[in-house]
Wavefront OBJ file of the C-alpha trace (Angstrom):
o trace
v -1.589 7.885 -10.855
v -1.611 4.257 -12.790
v -4.399 4.012 -15.428
v -7.575 3.066 -15.037
v -7.261 -0.577 -16.477
v -4.706 -1.405 -13.700
v -6.888 0.179 -10.531
v -8.464 -2.859 -8.655
v -12.586 -1.829 -8.144
v -14.056 -1.181 -5.101
v -15.908 -4.501 -4.449
v -13.068 -6.548 -5.107
v -11.043 -5.351 -2.867
v -12.794 -6.220 -0.567
v -12.706 -9.845 -1.536
v -8.867 -9.752 -2.254
v -8.795 -8.878 2.042
v -10.707 -10.900 3.467
v -9.268 -13.519 0.896
v -5.635 -12.940 -0.345
v -2.442 -14.590 0.608
v -0.324 -12.146 2.517
v 3.407 -10.650 2.108
v 5.308 -8.536 3.746
v 8.039 -5.767 2.563
v 9.630 -2.974 5.056
v 7.309 -0.415 4.336
v 4.310 -3.151 3.370
v 1.367 -5.202 4.332
v 0.800 -6.564 0.895
v -2.859 -8.827 0.293
v -2.808 -10.473 -3.048
v -5.045 -12.932 -5.158
v -4.566 -14.829 -7.854
v -6.620 -13.733 -11.205
v -7.504 -15.823 -13.888
v -9.029 -13.088 -16.507
v -6.377 -11.425 -18.627
v -2.418 -10.737 -17.183
v -2.692 -6.908 -16.358
v -1.800 -6.407 -12.666
v -4.774 -4.385 -10.189
v -3.218 -2.081 -7.590
v -4.761 -0.422 -4.750
v -3.528 1.298 -2.436
v -5.645 1.790 0.906
v -4.740 4.026 4.033
v -6.808 4.858 7.057
v -6.447 6.701 9.693
v -4.479 4.241 11.260
v -2.159 5.610 9.171
v -2.540 9.250 9.677
v -5.322 11.437 11.309
v -4.398 14.356 7.905
v -6.028 13.525 5.160
v -3.194 15.609 3.103
v -0.577 13.334 4.681
v -2.360 9.926 3.469
v -3.012 11.563 -0.035
v 0.380 11.913 -0.316
v 0.904 8.271 0.496
v -0.807 7.342 -2.367
v 0.778 9.552 -4.234
v 4.319 7.775 -3.770
v 2.683 4.509 -4.213
v 1.257 5.504 -7.447
v 4.173 6.749 -8.977
v 6.609 4.176 -8.191
v 3.493 1.329 -9.199
v 3.348 2.748 -12.324
v 7.359 3.209 -12.797
v 8.378 -0.290 -11.810
v 5.078 -2.289 -12.558
v 6.216 -5.948 -15.082
v 4.011 -6.057 -17.785
v 2.536 -9.440 -17.230
v 1.059 -10.306 -13.173
v -1.778 -12.227 -13.176
v -3.267 -10.878 -9.596
v -5.396 -8.383 -7.886
v -2.467 -6.538 -5.042
v -3.942 -4.561 -2.270
v -1.057 -2.726 -0.953
v -1.701 -1.020 2.645
v 1.781 0.911 4.144
v 2.782 0.761 7.187
v 2.401 3.905 9.760
v 6.769 4.566 9.052
v 5.867 5.129 5.474
v 5.247 8.596 6.034
v 9.281 9.459 8.066
v 10.838 7.437 4.308
v 11.823 9.387 1.391
v 10.282 8.493 -2.414
v 13.502 6.791 -3.477
v 13.492 4.366 -0.161
v 9.612 3.221 -1.241
v 10.425 2.348 -4.725
v 13.361 0.005 -4.062
v 10.676 -1.615 -1.715
v 8.193 -1.596 -4.531
v 10.726 -3.199 -7.209
v 11.987 -5.897 -3.997
v 7.419 -6.465 -3.382
v 7.150 -7.292 -7.240
v 9.792 -9.901 -7.374
v 8.454 -11.430 -4.421
v 5.272 -11.476 -5.859
v 6.688 -12.539 -9.282
v 8.293 -15.250 -7.602
v 5.228 -16.531 -5.778
v 3.061 -16.116 -8.669
l 1 2 3 4 5 6 7 8 9 10 11 12 13 14 15 16 17 18 19 20 21 22 23 24 25 26 27 28 29 30 31 32 33 34 35 36 37 38 39 40 41 42 43 44 45 46 47 48 49 50 51 52 53 54 55 56 57 58 59 60 61 62 63 64 65 66 67 68 69 70 71 72 73 74 75 76 77 78 79 80 81 82 83 84 85 86 87 88 89 90 91 92 93 94 95 96 97 98 99 100 101 102 103 104 105 106 107 108 109 110 111 112
């Protein structure tokens, strides 16, 4: 899990999903929004019943993504980021998730 200072609060999640810019990778759809408060990136992983009907599977995907974020997170990235996993993320190994998160951060640093 990531620390609470890196988590996106519930009210901001809806705002980012509505107003944020879109970025896609092989495994994720990402909505991000620039923030002016500080240089700390804030994240959330949004999983719905569309991903899997089983809560156990949705929670396992969330844990894998949060762990990859924790290990690959850049120090300064002034963005609010909402990550929505695609359905086939259930079938891939953790290493693929980690490389996709790494590529995502590279794209975000170029855009942001």
